[in-house]
C-alpha positions in Angstrom: 0.0 0.0 0.0 2.9 2.4 0.6 4.0 2.0 -3.0 0.7 3.7 -3.9 1.6 6.8 -1.9 3.5 9.3 -4.1 7.1 10.0 -3.1 6.3 13.7 -3.0 3.8 13.1 -0.3 6.3 11.1 1.6 8.8 14.0 1.4 6.1 16.4 2.4 5.1 14.3 5.5 8.8 14.0 6.4 9.2 17.8 6.4 6.1 18.0 8.6 7.4 15.5 11.0 10.7 17.4 11.3 9.0 20.7 11.9 6.9 19.0 14.7 10.0 17.4 16.2 11.7 20.9 15.9 8.8 22.6 17.7 9.1 20.1 20.7 12.9 20.7 20.7 12.7 24.5 20.6 10.0 24.5 23.2 11.9 22.3 25.6 15.1 24.4 25.3 13.2 27.7 25.7 11.2 26.6 28.7 14.3 25.5 30.5 16.3 28.7 29.6 13.5 31.1 30.5 14.4 33.5 33.3 12.1 32.6 36.2 12.4 36.0 37.8 11.3 37.7 34.5 8.6 35.2 34.2 7.1 36.1 37.6 7.4 39.8 36.7 5.3 39.1 33.5 2.8 37.2 35.6 2.3 40.0 38.0 1.7 42.3 35.0 -1.3 40.0 34.1 0.2 38.4 30.9 -1.8 35.2 30.3 0.9 33.3 28.4 3.2 34.0 31.2 0.8 32.5 33.8 0.2 29.4 31.6 4.0 29.0 31.2 4.5 29.4 35.0 1.9 26.7 35.6 3.7 24.3 33.1 7.1 25.0 34.7 5.6 24.2 38.2 5.0 20.6 37.0 8.3 20.1 35.1 8.2 16.3 35.3 4.8 16.4 33.3 6.0 19.1 31.0 9.1 17.2 30.0 7.1 14.0 29.8 4.7 15.4 27.2 7.4 17.1 25.1 9.7 14.0 25.1 6.8 11.8 24.2 5.8 13.9 21.3 9.4 14.3 20.1 10.1 10.5 20.3 6.9 9.6 18.6 7.5 12.0 15.7 11.2 10.9 15.5 10.1 7.3 15.2 7.7 8.2 12.6 10.3 10.1 10.6 12.6 7.1 10.8 10.0 4.9 9.3 9.3 7.4 6.6 13.0 7.7 5.7 13.4 4.0 5.6 10.5 3.7 3.2 11.7 6.4 1.0 15.3 4.8 0.9 13.7 1.5 -0.2 11.7 3.3 -2.9 14.7 5.1 -4.2 17.5 2.7 -3.7 15.7 -0.7 -3.5 16.2 -3.3 -0.7 20.0 -3.5 -1.1 22.4 -4.3 1.7 23.2 -0.5 2.0 19.7 0.8 2.0 19.3 0.5 5.8 22.7 2.3 6.5 21.6 5.1 4.1 18.2 5.4 5.8 19.8 5.4 9.2 22.5 8.0 8.2 19.8 10.2 6.4 17.3 10.2 9.3 20.1 11.0 11.8 21.4 14.0 9.8 17.8 15.4 9.3 16.8 15.1 12.9 20.1 16.4 14.2 20.0 19.5 11.9 16.5 20.4 11.5 14.8 19.0 14.7 17.5 19.2 17.4 20.6 21.4 17.1 19.1 24.4 15.2 15.8 24.5 17.2 17.6 24.2 20.5 20.2 27.0 19.6 17.2 29.3 18.6 15.4 28.4 21.8 18.4 29.1 24.0 18.8 32.4 22.3 15.2 33.7 22.4 13.6 31.8 25.4 11.0 34.4 26.2 9.9 35.0 22.7 9.4 31.3 22.1 8.4 29.7 25.4 5.4 32.1 26.1 3.6 31.3 22.7 4.6 27.6 23.0 2.6 27.4 26.3 -0.6 27.7 24.4 0.2 24.5 22.5 1.8 22.6 25.3 -0.9 23.2 27.9 -3.7 21.3 25.9 -1.3 18.7 24.8 -0.5 18.0 28.4 -4.2 17.6 29.3 -4.9 15.4 26.3 -1.8 13.1 26.9 -2.0 13.2 30.7 -2.8 9.5 31.2 0.2 8.4 29.0 2.6 10.8 30.7 1.3 9.9 34.2 1.9 6.2 33.3 5.5 6.9 32.1 6.2 9.0 35.2 5.3 6.1 37.4 8.2 4.1 36.1 10.5 7.2 36.2 9.7 7.9 39.9 10.1 4.2 40.7 13.6 4.3 39.0 14.6 7.5 40.9 13.7 5.9 44.3 15.8 2.8 43.4 18.6 5.2 42.8 17.9 7.0 46.1 17.4 10.3 44.2 14.7 12.6 45.5 13.9 15.6 43.2 13.9 18.9 45.1 10.7 20.6 45.7 10.1 23.6 43.5 10.6 26.6 45.7 11.5 29.1 43.0 14.8 30.5 42.2 16.0 32.1 45.4 19.1 34.2 44.5 22.1 34.4 46.8 23.8 37.7 47.5 26.7 37.0 45.0 24.1 36.0 42.3 22.3 39.3 43.1 25.7 41.1 42.8 26.3 39.5 39.4 22.7 40.5 38.2 23.4 44.1 39.1 26.8 44.0 37.2 25.3 42.4 34.2 22.3 44.8 34.2 24.5 47.8 33.4 22.5 48.7 30.3 19.3 48.7 32.3 20.6 50.3 35.5 22.1 53.8 35.5 25.8 53.7 36.6 25.0 55.7 39.9 22.2 53.4 40.8 24.5 50.3 40.1 27.2 51.8 42.3 24.6 52.2 45.1 23.5 48.6 44.9 27.0 47.3 44.9 27.9 49.5 48.0 24.9 48.0 49.7 26.2 44.5 49.1 29.5 45.5 50.7 27.7 47.2 53.7 26.6 43.6 54.7 30.2 42.8 55.8 31.2 46.2 57.2 31.2 47.4 60.8 31.5 50.7 62.4 35.3 50.2 62.8 35.6 50.5 59.0 34.1 53.9 58.6 34.6 55.6 62.0 36.9 58.7 62.5 39.9 57.6 64.5 40.1 59.0 68.0 43.2 61.2 67.1 41.1 62.9 64.3 37.9 63.7 66.1 37.0 67.4 66.0 36.1 68.2 69.6 35.8 71.1 72.0 37.5 71.3 75.4 35.4 73.1 78.0 38.6 73.8 80.0 39.9 76.1 77.2 39.2 79.8 77.4 35.8 80.7 76.3 36.9 83.0 73.5 39.0 80.0 72.1 36.0 77.8 72.5 33.8 80.2 70.5 36.4 80.5 67.8 36.7 76.8 67.5 33.0 76.4 67.1 32.7 79.2 64.5 35.6 77.6 62.4 34.4 74.0 62.9 34.2 71.7 59.9 31.4 69.7 61.3 27.7 70.6 62.4 28.0 68.4 65.5 31.0 68.5 67.9 32.1 66.3 70.7 32.5 68.4 73.9 34.8 67.2 76.7 36.5 68.3 79.8 40.2 68.1 80.0 40.4 64.6 78.4 38.5 62.9 75.5 37.7 60.2 78.2 35.4 62.8 79.9 32.9 63.6 77.2 30.2 66.0 78.4 27.9 65.8 75.4 27.4 66.5 71.8 27.0 70.2 70.5 25.0 71.2 67.5 26.6 74.3 66.0 23.2 75.5 64.6 21.8 75.3 68.1 24.8 77.2 69.6 24.4 79.9 67.0 20.7 80.3 67.7 21.2 80.5 71.3 24.0 83.1 70.9 21.9 85.6 68.9 21.0 87.7 71.9 24.2 87.4 73.9 27.3 85.2 73.6 27.0 81.9 75.6 29.4 81.1 78.4 30.5 77.7 79.4 27.3 77.0 81.5 25.2 78.1 78.6 27.0 75.7 76.3 26.5 72.9 78.8 22.8 73.7 78.9 22.4 73.0 75.1 24.4 69.8 74.9 22.8 66.5 74.1 24.0 63.4 76.0 26.6 61.4 74.2 25.6 58.3 72.5 28.1 55.3 72.8 28.2 52.2 70.7 30.4 49.1 70.9 33.2 48.4 68.4 32.3 45.8 65.8 28.7 46.8 65.4 27.5 46.0 61.9 27.1 49.1 59.8 23.6 48.3 58.7 22.5 47.5 62.3 24.0 50.9 63.3 22.1 52.6 60.6 18.8 51.2 62.0 20.0 52.2 65.6 20.6 55.9 64.6 17.1 55.9 62.9 15.4 54.3 66.1 17.2 56.8 68.6 17.0 59.8 66.3 20.8 60.2 66.6 23.4 61.4 64.0 26.7 60.8 66.0 28.0 58.0 68.1 31.2 57.4 69.9 32.7 54.0 69.3 34.1 52.4 72.5 36.1 49.1 73.1 35.4 46.5 75.8 37.0 48.7 78.4 35.0 51.8 77.7 37.7 53.7 76.0 36.9 55.8 73.0 38.3 54.4 69.7 36.5 56.9 67.3 33.4 58.5 66.1 30.9 57.4 63.6 28.1 59.6 62.1 25.0 58.9 60.1 26.6 60.7 57.1 29.6 58.4 57.4 27.3 55.5 56.7 25.3 57.1 54.0 28.5 57.9 52.2 29.3 54.2 52.1 26.0 53.7 50.2 25.7 56.7 47.9 29.3 57.9 47.7 31.0 60.9 49.2 29.2 64.1 49.8 30.5 67.5 49.0 31.8 68.5 52.3 34.2 70.9 54.1 36.0 68.2 56.0 39.7 68.5 56.5 41.7 66.7 53.7 38.4 65.8 52.0 39.0 64.0 48.9 42.8 64.0 49.4 43.2 60.7 51.0 44.7 59.1 47.8 46.1 60.4 44.5 47.1 58.4 41.4 50.3 59.3 39.8 51.4 59.2 36.2 53.6 56.1 36.7 50.6 54.1 38.0 51.5 54.3 41.7 49.2 55.8 44.3 50.0 58.4 47.0 47.9 57.7 50.1 47.6 59.2 53.5 48.2 56.9 56.5 44.7 57.3 57.6 43.2 56.1 54.2 40.9 53.2 54.9 42.0 49.9 53.2 38.6 49.5 51.9 38.9 52.8 50.0 42.2 51.7 48.6 40.9 48.4 47.4 37.7 50.0 45.9 39.3 53.1 44.2 42.8 51.8 43.3 42.0 48.1 42.7 44.3 46.9 45.4 43.8 43.6 47.4 44.7 44.5 51.0 43.3 42.2 53.7 40.5 43.7 55.7 40.4 41.3 58.6 42.9 43.1 60.7 44.0 46.8 60.7 41.6 49.2 58.9 44.1 51.8 57.5 47.4 51.7 55.6 49.1 53.2 58.5 48.0 50.3 60.7 48.9 47.7 58.2 52.4 49.0 57.7 53.0 49.3 61.5 51.6 45.7 61.9 54.0 44.4 59.2 57.1 46.2 60.6 56.2 45.9 64.2 58.0 49.2 64.6 57.7 52.9 63.7 59.4 53.2 60.3 61.6 55.9 59.0 60.8 57.8 55.9 62.2 56.0 52.8 61.4 52.5 54.3 60.1 50.1 51.6 58.3 46.7 52.2 55.9 44.4 50.5 52.5 44.4 52.2 49.9 41.8 50.7 52.1 41.6 47.5 52.1 45.5 47.1 55.4 47.3 47.1 54.9 50.1 49.8 57.2 53.1 50.3 56.9 55.2 53.5 57.2 58.9 52.5 56.3 60.7 55.7 56.1 59.8 59.3 54.9 62.1 62.1 54.0 61.7 65.7 54.5 57.9 65.7 52.2 57.6 62.6 52.9 56.8 58.9 51.5 59.9 57.3 52.1 59.4 53.6 52.9 56.2 51.5 53.4 55.3 48.0 51.8 52.1 46.9 52.4 50.2 43.5 50.4 47.4 42.0 50.9 43.9 43.4 53.9 42.1 42.0 53.4 38.6 40.8 56.9 37.6 42.1 56.6 39.3 45.5 59.2 37.8 47.7 57.3 38.4 51.0 53.7 39.1 51.7 52.1 40.0 54.9 
């Protein structure tokens, strides 16, 4: 009876079979390559095809079952057609079966497998969503067969002690989120991208990383002459100042410069008047996570906190602005040495102040200094040498050649840093 079917019809039937097999292949690849987070977004927007696709992907075993069932049935039919066509063309010779096998393998690979899968992986959303309208009714029609086949599949998995994980969606880790932000450069403005990345860094930072060291705290000593105090307040670089008596260990409170100026409109304030407008100091322990401290500032309506160690000694000062600058970048300010912590030279080296935080050096200069120990380049150099260096001292710190340029008051004031050497003889 097959001899009565024109050869042209057989070629047409083969082409149709290959197209159907190609549809199953392209649908399978596009469904698996589809971005699930993007799909959720489309569902929330009310797109019907996205909702159907999400339902299909929620039953992955059934979806793959109907796709593979259809694909294998069509491929088997294609093999029969090619065999019949080979016999009609070449007779029943000894090479006919080989020709038929090679031909059907070639056609299936090119037209039904590789090409459709490449297209499906390239345009998953454009293909998967329309395909859902075809696969959903097919799944309902073929459900009994798919269910029966899946019984054997599940039994085999149990024999192999394999338990498929429950579908809980695609929960992204912090590193995956970071990668998404970096790869979304064309959709996210550069400034917003920077803010997102800074937020990820904030997760691992403490107040120790951003505080102003004790020796650099701008403060007012109430034991000074009142005229000197007024001058210091008038020329202060900050709006909130630490006020103490004799020693920084005897902090009296925090002075808001604006409140001082308002109170001095009628007549200049004396020391008692200054005491009256002070706010109680706010202390926080070292090692407090930066995000936690941001919440603490918000809950307690504070802008300034004094960082203390386990013995209650003041280590430094952290402000709300310091934390916000870690997120959005530095504000335009009148802080001493603002923006001059590091400078890139023409030869590729970096001139940095000793107080420059290691995080800033790593972020802005691309260095790889460790962050577990000292927080500044001064601390790292002192830890490496275990002594106060002389100007001109050179050493290797974490693979980076470092030259001490200036030393003052038992501190490294200025250093020159070069990029890490691959053949560094000694690293700290």
